[in-house]
C-alpha positions in Angstrom: 116.1 175.6 74.2 119.4 174.0 75.1 118.4 173.7 78.8 115.0 172.3 77.8 116.6 169.7 75.6 119.0 168.5 78.3 116.1 168.3 80.8 114.0 166.3 78.3 116.8 163.8 77.5 117.6 163.3 81.1 114.0 162.2 81.7 114.1 159.6 78.9 115.6 156.7 80.9 113.0 157.1 83.7 110.1 157.1 81.1 111.5 154.0 79.4 111.7 152.2 82.8 108.1 153.2 83.6 106.8 151.9 80.3 109.0 148.8 80.6 110.3 149.5 77.1 113.7 150.2 75.7 114.1 150.7 71.9 117.6 152.0 72.1 119.1 154.7 69.9 120.0 158.3 70.1 117.6 161.2 70.7 117.9 164.0 68.1 116.2 167.4 68.8 116.4 170.2 66.2 115.0 173.7 66.7 114.6 175.4 63.3 112.7 178.0 61.4 110.9 177.6 58.1 109.8 181.0 56.9 108.3 182.8 60.0 107.4 179.5 61.7 109.4 177.9 64.5 109.5 174.1 64.7 111.0 171.5 67.0 111.8 168.2 65.4 112.3 165.2 67.7 113.5 161.8 66.4 114.9 158.6 67.8 117.8 157.5 65.6 119.6 154.1 65.5 123.2 153.5 64.6 124.0 151.2 61.7 127.2 149.8 60.3 128.2 150.1 56.7 131.5 149.7 54.9 134.0 152.2 53.6 137.6 152.4 52.4 140.5 153.6 54.5 143.5 155.6 53.2 145.1 152.3 52.1 142.0 151.3 50.2 141.1 148.6 52.7 137.5 147.8 53.4 136.6 148.8 56.9 133.5 149.1 59.0 131.8 152.5 59.0 129.2 153.1 61.7 126.7 155.8 60.9 123.3 157.1 62.0 120.6 155.4 60.0 118.4 158.2 58.7 116.8 155.9 56.2 114.9 154.0 58.9 113.5 156.5 61.3 110.5 154.9 62.9 109.8 157.3 65.8 109.8 161.0 65.0 107.6 164.1 65.6 107.5 167.7 64.7 106.1 170.4 66.9 104.9 173.6 65.4 106.0 175.9 68.2 104.5 179.0 66.7 101.1 177.4 66.4 101.4 175.9 69.9 102.2 179.3 71.5 100.2 181.5 69.3 96.9 179.5 69.1 96.0 177.9 72.4 92.8 176.4 70.9 94.7 174.6 68.2 94.9 170.8 68.3 97.1 170.4 65.2 100.6 171.5 66.2 102.2 168.0 66.7 102.6 165.6 63.8 104.2 162.2 63.8 105.6 160.0 61.1 103.6 156.8 60.5 105.0 154.3 63.1 106.2 150.8 62.4 107.2 149.7 65.8 103.9 148.8 67.4 101.6 150.6 69.8 103.7 150.4 72.9 106.7 152.1 71.3 104.5 154.8 70.0 102.8 155.3 73.4 106.3 155.6 75.0 107.4 158.1 72.4 104.3 160.3 73.0 104.8 160.1 76.7 108.4 161.1 76.2 107.4 164.2 74.2 104.7 165.0 76.7 101.6 165.0 74.5 98.4 163.1 74.3 97.0 161.4 71.2 94.0 163.3 69.8 92.5 163.9 66.5 90.7 167.1 65.5 88.4 165.3 63.0 86.6 168.5 61.8 89.9 170.4 61.4 91.6 167.5 59.6 88.7 167.1 57.2 88.6 170.8 56.4 92.3 170.8 55.7 92.0 167.8 53.5 89.2 169.4 51.4 91.2 172.6 51.2 94.3 170.7 50.1 92.2 168.8 47.5 90.8 172.1 46.1 94.3 173.5 45.8 95.4 170.2 44.1 92.6 170.4 41.5 93.4 174.1 40.8 97.1 173.4 40.6 96.6 170.5 38.2 94.3 172.7 36.0 92.0 169.7 35.5 89.2 169.7 33.0 85.7 170.1 34.5 84.7 166.4 34.1 87.9 165.2 35.6 87.6 167.5 38.6 84.1 166.4 39.2 85.1 162.7 39.0 87.9 163.2 41.5 85.7 165.1 43.9 83.2 162.2 43.7 85.9 159.7 44.3 87.1 161.6 47.4 83.6 162.0 48.9 82.7 158.4 48.2 85.9 157.0 49.7 85.7 159.2 52.8 82.0 158.4 53.3 82.5 154.6 52.9 85.4 154.7 55.4 83.2 156.6 57.9 80.3 154.1 57.5 82.5 151.2 58.5 84.2 153.1 61.3 87.6 153.4 59.5 89.9 156.3 59.1 90.9 158.0 55.8 94.3 156.9 54.6 96.0 159.6 52.6 98.1 157.1 50.5 95.1 155.0 49.7 93.1 158.1 48.8 95.9 159.3 46.6 96.0 156.1 44.6 92.2 156.2 44.1 92.3 159.8 42.8 94.8 159.0 40.1 95.6 155.4 39.2 98.2 156.5 36.7 100.0 158.7 39.3 99.1 157.1 42.6 101.5 159.4 44.6 100.5 162.7 43.0 98.1 163.9 45.7 100.3 162.7 48.6 103.3 164.5 47.1 101.2 167.6 46.8 100.4 167.3 50.5 104.0 166.9 51.4 105.3 169.8 49.3 102.7 172.2 50.5 103.1 171.0 54.1 99.4 170.9 55.2 100.3 169.1 58.4 97.7 166.4 57.9 98.0 163.1 59.8 98.6 160.0 57.6 95.3 158.6 58.9 92.3 160.3 60.5 88.5 159.8 60.8 86.5 162.1 58.5 83.9 164.4 59.9 80.6 163.4 58.3 78.9 166.8 58.7 81.7 168.7 56.9 82.0 166.0 54.3 78.3 166.2 53.5 78.7 170.0 52.8 81.5 169.3 50.2 79.5 169.6 47.0 80.6 170.7 43.6 78.4 173.1 41.6 78.7 173.1 37.8 76.9 175.0 35.0 77.2 175.7 31.3 75.4 178.1 29.1 76.1 180.0 25.8 79.9 179.3 25.8 80.2 179.9 29.6 81.3 177.0 31.8 81.8 177.3 35.5 82.6 174.7 38.2 83.3 175.3 41.9 83.1 173.7 45.3 80.5 174.7 47.9 83.0 175.8 50.6 84.2 178.6 48.3 80.8 180.4 48.7 81.2 183.4 51.0 85.0 183.3 50.5 86.1 183.5 46.9 82.5 183.5 45.5 79.5 185.6 46.5 76.1 184.6 45.3 73.3 187.1 45.1 70.1 185.2 44.8 67.9 188.2 44.3 69.8 189.5 41.3 70.9 186.1 40.2 74.6 187.0 40.0 77.8 185.4 41.1 80.8 187.6 42.1 84.2 185.9 41.7 87.1 187.1 43.8 90.8 186.3 43.4 90.7 185.1 39.8 93.1 182.3 38.8 96.4 183.7 37.6 96.2 182.1 34.2 92.6 183.4 33.6 93.6 186.9 34.8 96.5 187.1 32.4 94.3 186.0 29.5 91.7 188.6 30.3 94.3 191.3 30.7 95.9 190.5 27.3 92.4 190.4 25.7 91.5 193.9 27.0 94.8 195.4 26.1 94.7 194.1 22.5 
């Protein structure tokens, strides 16, 4: 990894000349593990000057790396890249603020091409949303409303040829806590791009089924069929796998009483 880093950094000036662009700064490369997954983080850092006190309590200039304003950075999921050749979701970028040319240079420097796996991103978003609804333990009506909000927003963006914006979606899902869904995505590390076009076919299949009868209420999303839920049309039965922890504990206590 050390040799590869030296080689990559040595190529940076040539790439900058070819793109007629120089944004300055220091290249930071960090190879690290999170759980069983290997990552390579690449960032362009700039130096800033603050103030400090010397041993005589005099105010002096204090140069430092400005981690608070990182505009060009990427993370490569090495395990995904090496272990899944068909994957298109192993490089993620922070949302750039330096314009298209700077971003193109940075991608060229890393050696990757811009591409969006719209079906994969859409599936991941819907999975993340389902996890979010389950984690928040939302009432049935609230879960249905948020599902409708997500589908309507994504569909409207698709109709006008625009991408889904995760921050915008998060604010629509919960006006009182506009960052709740985005924070969920960051904490769980789903690897979603900040913006991506939704896949219409997958979106159309995202439907929520609900039913209520004689004290029984059930609500679930269509994509869970065949996975956590198995429907037997002939016998009119629904088999539920992997019960929610809270429900499982309640049932266990009830049967032991």
